[in-house]
C-alpha angles and dihedrals in degrees: 000000000000117000101148105101130032108262127196134195105226114206122192121182112193140161113275115273100040101079098097091053091050093047090052088054091048091053090049088053090054105269116141095212146321142220119240119204126187111231144163128238118231101170098083133061114277119249120226129215118186090339094308122117111242112207121221103248113214139175123220114208116196122189131172109213142148115279093251091052091050091051092047092049093050092049091048092050092049094047097043101035100027118176108330113174094207093054097052100186139162128199128193141155135224126197121253117209100189136012123201124182111218126208108186109175090171087072092059108111090208089067091059092064094063 
């Protein structure tokens, strides 16, 4: 288990279509990678098109990084992207107490064929 440096889970919720741009910025800040999840916003009023409710499509980007990398990434996003009404994003961090890397070969589907 790794307890040496302060780790943060960096969460970025952004309108769909901007994730690749944000991940590029995260890598520039020092992140090794990120996970992108498709999601749907429920906090705003729904828009309607021809009587049909149109959901607010979002992307959730999750990245586990050192505290200094998280701070750098958040500053870079704010400076480069600023407040853009069409992007509608939020970024926050949560502390991580312990990180464990898992290698689970028993989950490899190729092993089932033998």
